C-alpha positions as a Markdown table, in Angstrom:
| # | Residue | x | y | z |
|---|---|---|---|---|
| 1 | Met | 56.5 | 65.1 | 89.5 |
| 2 | Ile | 54.9 | 63.1 | 86.2 |
| 3 | Lys | 55.3 | 59.6 | 86.4 |
| 4 | Cys | 53.4 | 58.5 | 83.5 |
| 5 | Ile | 52.9 | 60.0 | 80.1 |
| 6 | Ala | 50.5 | 59.2 | 77.3 |
| 7 | Ile | 50.9 | 60.1 | 74.2 |
| 8 | Asp | 48.7 | 60.6 | 70.8 |
| 9 | Met | 50.0 | 59.5 | 67.6 |
| 10 | Asp | 48.0 | 60.8 | 64.7 |
| 11 | Gly | 49.1 | 64.8 | 64.4 |
| 12 | Thr | 51.3 | 64.3 | 67.9 |
| 13 | Leu | 53.6 | 61.8 | 67.8 |
| 14 | Val | 54.0 | 61.1 | 63.8 |
| 15 | Asn | 55.3 | 64.5 | 61.8 |
| 16 | Ser | 53.5 | 65.1 | 58.7 |
| 17 | Glu | 55.3 | 62.6 | 56.8 |
| 18 | Gln | 53.5 | 60.4 | 58.8 |
| 19 | Val | 56.9 | 59.3 | 60.8 |
| 20 | Val | 58.0 | 59.9 | 64.6 |
| 21 | Ser | 61.1 | 62.6 | 64.4 |
| 22 | Lys | 64.6 | 61.5 | 66.0 |
| 23 | Glu | 63.5 | 64.7 | 68.9 |
| 24 | Asn | 60.5 | 63.2 | 69.8 |
| 25 | Ala | 61.6 | 59.6 | 69.9 |
| 26 | Gln | 65.1 | 60.4 | 71.7 |
| 27 | Ala | 62.3 | 62.0 | 74.8 |
| 28 | Ile | 60.4 | 59.3 | 75.0 |
| 29 | Lys | 63.5 | 57.4 | 76.0 |
| 30 | Thr | 65.1 | 59.5 | 77.8 |
| 31 | Ala | 61.6 | 59.9 | 80.0 |
| 32 | Gln | 61.8 | 56.0 | 80.1 |
| 33 | Lys | 65.3 | 55.8 | 81.5 |
| 34 | Ala | 64.2 | 58.4 | 83.9 |
| 35 | Gly | 61.6 | 56.2 | 85.1 |
| 36 | Val | 58.7 | 58.2 | 83.6 |
| 37 | Glu | 56.0 | 55.1 | 82.4 |
| 38 | Val | 55.1 | 55.5 | 79.1 |
| 39 | Val | 52.1 | 54.7 | 76.8 |
| 40 | Ile | 50.5 | 55.3 | 73.4 |
| 41 | Ala | 47.3 | 55.8 | 73.5 |
| 42 | Thr | 46.3 | 55.8 | 69.7 |
| 43 | Gly | 43.0 | 55.6 | 67.7 |
| 44 | Arg | 44.9 | 53.2 | 65.2 |
| 45 | Ser | 45.1 | 49.2 | 65.4 |
| 46 | Tyr | 48.0 | 47.4 | 67.2 |
| 47 | Glu | 49.1 | 46.4 | 63.7 |
| 48 | Glu | 48.9 | 50.3 | 62.2 |
| 49 | Ala | 50.3 | 51.5 | 65.6 |
| 50 | Arg | 53.3 | 48.8 | 66.0 |
| 51 | Tyr | 55.4 | 49.5 | 62.7 |
| 52 | Val | 55.6 | 53.1 | 63.0 |
| 53 | Leu | 57.0 | 52.8 | 66.8 |
| 54 | Glu | 59.0 | 50.1 | 65.7 |
| 55 | Glu | 60.9 | 51.8 | 62.9 |
| 56 | Ala | 61.4 | 54.6 | 65.5 |
| 57 | Gly | 62.8 | 52.0 | 67.8 |
| 58 | Leu | 60.2 | 52.3 | 70.5 |
| 59 | His | 59.2 | 50.3 | 73.4 |
| 60 | Thr | 55.6 | 50.5 | 75.2 |
| 61 | Tyr | 52.5 | 49.9 | 76.3 |
| 62 | Leu | 49.7 | 50.5 | 73.4 |
| 63 | Ile | 46.3 | 51.8 | 74.5 |
| 64 | Cys | 44.9 | 50.8 | 70.6 |
| 65 | Ala | 41.8 | 51.8 | 68.7 |
| 66 | Asn | 40.8 | 54.7 | 71.4 |
| 67 | Gly | 41.0 | 52.4 | 74.4 |
| 68 | Ala | 39.0 | 49.3 | 73.2 |
| 69 | Glu | 43.0 | 47.3 | 73.8 |
| 70 | Leu | 45.7 | 47.2 | 75.6 |
| 71 | Arg | 49.1 | 45.8 | 74.5 |
| 72 | Asn | 52.0 | 45.5 | 76.4 |
| 73 | Pro | 55.4 | 46.5 | 74.7 |
| 74 | Gln | 55.4 | 42.7 | 73.5 |
| 75 | Gly | 52.4 | 42.8 | 71.9 |
| 76 | Glu | 50.2 | 40.5 | 74.2 |
| 77 | Lys | 46.8 | 42.1 | 74.8 |
| 78 | Gln | 45.9 | 43.1 | 78.4 |
| 79 | Tyr | 42.2 | 43.7 | 78.3 |
| 80 | Ser | 39.8 | 44.4 | 75.3 |
| 81 | Val | 36.5 | 46.5 | 75.5 |
| 82 | Gly | 34.3 | 45.6 | 72.0 |
| 83 | Met | 31.0 | 47.4 | 71.2 |
| 84 | Thr | 27.6 | 45.2 | 71.4 |
| 85 | Met | 25.5 | 44.5 | 68.5 |
| 86 | Glu | 22.8 | 46.3 | 69.4 |
| 87 | Ser | 25.1 | 49.4 | 69.0 |
| 88 | Ile | 26.8 | 48.0 | 65.9 |
| 89 | Arg | 23.5 | 47.9 | 64.0 |
| 90 | Glu | 22.3 | 51.3 | 65.0 |
| 91 | Val | 25.7 | 52.5 | 64.2 |
| 92 | Glu | 25.8 | 51.3 | 61.0 |
| 93 | Asn | 22.2 | 52.0 | 59.7 |
| 94 | Ile | 23.2 | 56.0 | 60.6 |
| 95 | Phe | 26.3 | 55.8 | 58.1 |
| 96 | Lys | 24.4 | 54.1 | 55.7 |
| 97 | Lys | 22.0 | 56.9 | 56.2 |
| 98 | Phe | 24.0 | 59.6 | 54.9 |
| 99 | Gln | 26.4 | 57.5 | 53.1 |
| 100 | Leu | 29.6 | 57.4 | 54.8 |
| 101 | Tyr | 32.6 | 55.4 | 54.0 |
| 102 | Phe | 33.3 | 53.4 | 56.9 |
| 103 | Glu | 36.0 | 50.6 | 58.3 |
| 104 | Val | 35.7 | 48.2 | 60.8 |
| 105 | Tyr | 38.8 | 47.8 | 63.5 |
| 106 | Thr | 38.5 | 44.2 | 65.4 |
| 107 | Ser | 40.3 | 42.1 | 67.6 |
| 108 | Glu | 41.8 | 40.4 | 64.9 |
| 109 | Gly | 42.5 | 43.6 | 62.4 |
| 110 | Thr | 40.9 | 46.4 | 60.0 |
| 111 | Tyr | 39.0 | 45.8 | 57.4 |
| 112 | Ser | 37.7 | 47.9 | 54.5 |
| 113 | Asn | 34.9 | 46.6 | 52.1 |
| 114 | Asp | 35.7 | 49.5 | 49.4 |
| 115 | Tyr | 39.6 | 49.1 | 48.1 |
| 116 | Glu | 38.9 | 52.2 | 45.9 |
| 117 | Lys | 36.8 | 54.4 | 48.4 |
| 118 | Ala | 39.8 | 53.8 | 51.2 |
| 119 | Leu | 42.7 | 54.8 | 48.4 |
| 120 | Ser | 40.7 | 58.0 | 47.7 |
| 121 | Val | 40.0 | 58.8 | 50.9 |
| 122 | Leu | 43.3 | 58.2 | 52.7 |
| 123 | Met | 45.5 | 59.8 | 49.5 |
| 124 | Asp | 43.0 | 62.9 | 50.4 |
| 125 | Ile | 43.9 | 62.9 | 54.2 |
| 126 | Tyr | 47.4 | 62.6 | 53.0 |
| 127 | Leu | 47.3 | 65.1 | 49.9 |
| 128 | Ser | 45.1 | 67.9 | 52.8 |
| 129 | Ala | 47.2 | 67.3 | 55.7 |
| 130 | Ser | 50.4 | 65.7 | 55.5 |
| 131 | Leu | 52.6 | 64.8 | 51.9 |
| 132 | Lys | 51.1 | 67.7 | 50.3 |
| 133 | Asp | 51.9 | 67.8 | 47.1 |
| 134 | Asn | 53.4 | 64.7 | 46.6 |
| 135 | Tyr | 50.9 | 62.5 | 44.8 |
| 136 | Glu | 53.1 | 59.3 | 43.7 |
| 137 | Lys | 53.8 | 59.4 | 48.1 |
| 138 | Ser | 50.3 | 60.3 | 49.1 |
| 139 | Leu | 49.1 | 57.1 | 46.6 |
| 140 | Glu | 51.8 | 54.8 | 47.7 |
| 141 | Ala | 50.9 | 55.4 | 51.7 |
| 142 | Ala | 47.4 | 54.9 | 50.9 |
| 143 | Lys | 48.0 | 51.3 | 48.8 |
| 144 | Glu | 51.0 | 50.5 | 52.1 |
| 145 | Arg | 48.0 | 49.9 | 54.5 |
| 146 | Phe | 46.5 | 47.0 | 52.1 |
| 147 | Asn | 49.7 | 45.5 | 50.7 |
| 148 | Ser | 51.2 | 45.2 | 54.4 |
| 149 | Gly | 48.1 | 43.7 | 55.5 |
| 150 | Arg | 47.8 | 46.2 | 58.1 |
| 151 | Val | 44.2 | 46.7 | 56.5 |
| 152 | Lys | 42.1 | 43.9 | 55.0 |
| 153 | Leu | 39.9 | 44.1 | 52.1 |
| 154 | Ile | 36.3 | 42.0 | 52.9 |
| 155 | Glu | 33.5 | 41.9 | 50.4 |
| 156 | Glu | 30.4 | 42.6 | 53.1 |
| 157 | Tyr | 31.0 | 43.6 | 56.9 |
| 158 | Glu | 28.3 | 41.6 | 58.0 |
| 159 | Ala | 31.0 | 38.8 | 57.9 |
| 160 | Leu | 32.8 | 40.0 | 60.6 |
| 161 | Phe | 29.7 | 41.1 | 62.7 |
| 162 | Gln | 28.5 | 37.5 | 62.6 |
| 163 | Asp | 31.9 | 35.9 | 63.2 |
| 164 | Pro | 31.8 | 35.1 | 66.8 |
| 165 | Asn | 35.8 | 34.9 | 67.3 |
| 166 | Lys | 36.3 | 38.6 | 66.7 |
| 167 | Asp | 35.1 | 41.8 | 68.8 |
| 168 | Ile | 34.3 | 44.9 | 66.7 |
| 169 | Tyr | 36.4 | 47.4 | 68.8 |
| 170 | Lys | 35.7 | 50.7 | 66.5 |
| 171 | Leu | 33.5 | 51.9 | 63.7 |
| 172 | Leu | 35.7 | 54.7 | 61.7 |
| 173 | Ala | 33.9 | 57.1 | 58.9 |
| 174 | Phe | 35.0 | 59.2 | 56.8 |
| 175 | Ser | 33.6 | 62.2 | 54.7 |
| 176 | Phe | 34.9 | 65.6 | 53.5 |
| 177 | Asp | 31.4 | 66.3 | 53.0 |
| 178 | Glu | 31.4 | 68.3 | 56.9 |
| 179 | Glu | 27.4 | 69.0 | 56.4 |
| 180 | Lys | 27.1 | 65.2 | 56.1 |
| 181 | Leu | 29.3 | 64.6 | 59.2 |
| 182 | Glu | 27.5 | 66.7 | 61.4 |
| 183 | Gln | 23.9 | 65.5 | 60.7 |
| 184 | Ala | 25.4 | 62.4 | 61.3 |
| 185 | Lys | 26.9 | 63.0 | 64.1 |
| 186 | Ile | 23.9 | 64.6 | 66.1 |
| 187 | Glu | 22.5 | 61.3 | 65.3 |
| 188 | Leu | 24.9 | 59.5 | 66.6 |
| 189 | Val | 24.8 | 61.4 | 70.2 |
| 190 | Lys | 21.7 | 60.1 | 70.6 |
| 191 | Leu | 22.1 | 56.8 | 71.0 |
| 192 | Asp | 23.0 | 55.0 | 74.1 |
| 193 | Ser | 26.1 | 53.4 | 75.2 |
| 194 | Ile | 28.6 | 54.3 | 72.5 |
| 195 | Ala | 31.2 | 57.0 | 72.4 |
| 196 | Val | 31.4 | 59.6 | 69.9 |
| 197 | Ser | 34.8 | 61.2 | 69.2 |
| 198 | Ala | 37.1 | 62.3 | 66.1 |
| 199 | Ser | 40.5 | 62.2 | 65.4 |
| 200 | Gly | 40.3 | 64.6 | 62.3 |
| 201 | Lys | 37.5 | 67.0 | 61.1 |
| 202 | Glu | 37.3 | 64.3 | 58.2 |
| 203 | Asn | 36.2 | 61.2 | 60.4 |
| 204 | Ile | 33.8 | 60.1 | 63.1 |
| 205 | Glu | 34.9 | 57.4 | 65.6 |
| 206 | Ile | 32.8 | 55.6 | 67.2 |
| 207 | Asn | 33.4 | 52.9 | 70.3 |
| 208 | Asp | 31.3 | 51.3 | 73.2 |
| 209 | Glu | 31.3 | 54.2 | 75.9 |
| 210 | Asn | 33.7 | 52.4 | 77.9 |
| 211 | Ala | 36.3 | 52.2 | 75.0 |
| 212 | Gln | 38.0 | 56.0 | 75.6 |
| 213 | Lys | 41.5 | 57.2 | 76.2 |
| 214 | Gly | 41.1 | 58.7 | 79.3 |
| 215 | Ile | 39.2 | 55.6 | 81.1 |
| 216 | Ala | 42.2 | 53.4 | 79.2 |
| 217 | Val | 44.7 | 55.9 | 81.0 |
| 218 | Thr | 42.9 | 56.2 | 84.3 |
| 219 | Ser | 42.9 | 52.4 | 84.5 |
| 220 | Phe | 46.5 | 52.0 | 83.0 |
| 221 | Val | 48.0 | 54.5 | 85.8 |
| 222 | Gln | 45.9 | 53.2 | 88.9 |
| 223 | Glu | 47.2 | 49.5 | 87.9 |
| 224 | Arg | 50.9 | 50.8 | 88.4 |
| 225 | His | 49.6 | 53.0 | 91.4 |
| 226 | Ile | 50.1 | 56.2 | 89.5 |
| 227 | Ser | 47.5 | 59.5 | 90.2 |
| 228 | Leu | 46.5 | 61.0 | 87.7 |
| 229 | Glu | 47.9 | 64.8 | 88.9 |
| 230 | Glu | 51.1 | 62.9 | 88.4 |
| 231 | Thr | 50.0 | 61.5 | 84.9 |
| 232 | Met | 50.5 | 64.0 | 81.3 |
| 233 | Ala | 48.9 | 63.3 | 78.2 |
| 234 | Ile | 49.4 | 64.7 | 74.7 |
| 235 | Gly | 47.1 | 65.4 | 72.1 |
| 236 | Asp | 45.6 | 67.2 | 69.2 |
| 237 | Asn | 42.2 | 66.3 | 69.0 |
| 238 | Tyr | 38.6 | 65.3 | 69.9 |
| 239 | Asn | 39.3 | 61.8 | 70.9 |
| 240 | Asp | 41.8 | 62.8 | 73.4 |
| 241 | Val | 39.4 | 65.3 | 75.5 |
| 242 | Ser | 38.6 | 62.0 | 77.9 |
| 243 | Met | 42.4 | 62.4 | 79.0 |
| 244 | Phe | 42.7 | 66.0 | 79.6 |
| 245 | Gln | 39.7 | 66.2 | 81.6 |
| 246 | Arg | 41.4 | 63.8 | 83.5 |
| 247 | Val | 45.4 | 63.9 | 84.1 |
| 248 | Gly | 47.4 | 66.7 | 86.2 |
| 249 | Arg | 49.2 | 68.0 | 83.1 |
| 250 | Ala | 47.0 | 68.2 | 79.7 |
| 251 | Val | 49.4 | 69.1 | 76.7 |
| 252 | Ala | 47.4 | 70.6 | 73.5 |
| 253 | Met | 49.7 | 70.2 | 70.6 |
| 254 | Gly | 50.3 | 73.5 | 68.4 |
| 255 | Asn | 48.4 | 72.5 | 65.1 |
| 256 | Ala | 45.5 | 70.9 | 67.3 |
| 257 | Pro | 42.1 | 72.9 | 66.9 |
| 258 | Gln | 41.5 | 76.0 | 69.0 |
| 259 | Glu | 38.4 | 74.0 | 70.8 |
| 260 | Ile | 40.9 | 71.2 | 72.4 |
| 261 | Lys | 43.3 | 73.5 | 73.0 |
| 262 | Glu | 40.8 | 75.1 | 75.5 |
| 263 | Phe | 41.2 | 71.8 | 77.6 |
| 264 | Ala | 44.4 | 72.0 | 77.8 |
| 265 | His | 46.9 | 72.9 | 80.9 |
| 266 | Ile | 49.4 | 74.0 | 78.3 |
| 267 | Val | 50.5 | 74.4 | 74.7 |
| 268 | Thr | 53.2 | 73.0 | 73.3 |
| 269 | Gly | 54.8 | 73.2 | 69.8 |
| 270 | Thr | 53.6 | 71.2 | 66.3 |
| 271 | Asn | 53.5 | 67.9 | 65.0 |
| 272 | Asp | 56.0 | 69.2 | 62.6 |
| 273 | Glu | 58.2 | 71.0 | 65.2 |
| 274 | His | 58.4 | 68.0 | 67.6 |
| 275 | Gly | 56.4 | 69.6 | 69.7 |
| 276 | Val | 56.3 | 66.1 | 71.9 |
| 277 | Ala | 59.8 | 66.0 | 72.5 |
| 278 | Gln | 59.2 | 69.4 | 73.7 |
| 279 | Ala | 56.6 | 68.9 | 76.5 |
| 280 | Ile | 58.3 | 65.6 | 77.4 |
| 281 | Leu | 61.2 | 67.7 | 77.8 |
| 282 | Asn | 60.0 | 70.7 | 79.6 |
| 283 | Ala | 58.3 | 68.2 | 82.0 |
| 284 | Leu | 61.3 | 66.2 | 83.2 |
| 285 | Glu | 62.8 | 69.7 | 83.5 |
| 286 | Thr | 60.5 | 71.2 | 86.4 |
| 287 | Val | 61.4 | 68.0 | 87.7 |
| 288 | Lys | 64.7 | 68.3 | 88.3 |
| 289 | Gln | 63.9 | 72.5 | 89.6 |
């Protein structure tokens, strides 16, 4: 019997228009009414995840930045796991060596040091995977990250790294040069005390080794006296694998890479086919039988 469902956001809960479909939202609410604990486990910051869930009328616990932070439905921080300064410096040097644009996720929000580069990268992602050929809508969505305050512009990241009041949760690098990303990844995996993952083929995500979705979900269910065998995880990419390896019911999205599907027990529909709703309703139906 499934008592907890952990759900990724990008490529999973949200569709190609970057919103939660009515079908997915309703399925989550149905699960909650049935007494199932639902937690969203995303690589996004709290602010970038919260506004999407609020638009869909969803109220859940939120595992943010790949497991670096847990927030309750009221938005109150329950715990956090930051990177060490030694790890930050090592990762920063590798990113700079390969000339990778990167953003910094902190306990006080997400930061970029290059507005034009941030817009360019996000537009490329939206146009290639999400908003397809709609240039104006892609540009509007990219600018909205800054205009809404979900991403803040800073001249130099050094000010963040030296701020004692900010924990550094994640460094997220982007590039459409696959060779460059692969070369950087080869060097990154040699470092101690970090977790290397990705939420898309065009990025690399770096967290502390203890800030992983699978670790966060394990802690979450244990505190609620729920076993991992009674837990279902739904995701589509490499930063979801740590969940898949632990839970009793791992569900890969139909749009997930084949390599990710191989870690799953079940493959559901794509994020444009309300695959999350399909997986949830199937799990609830199994309980009834």
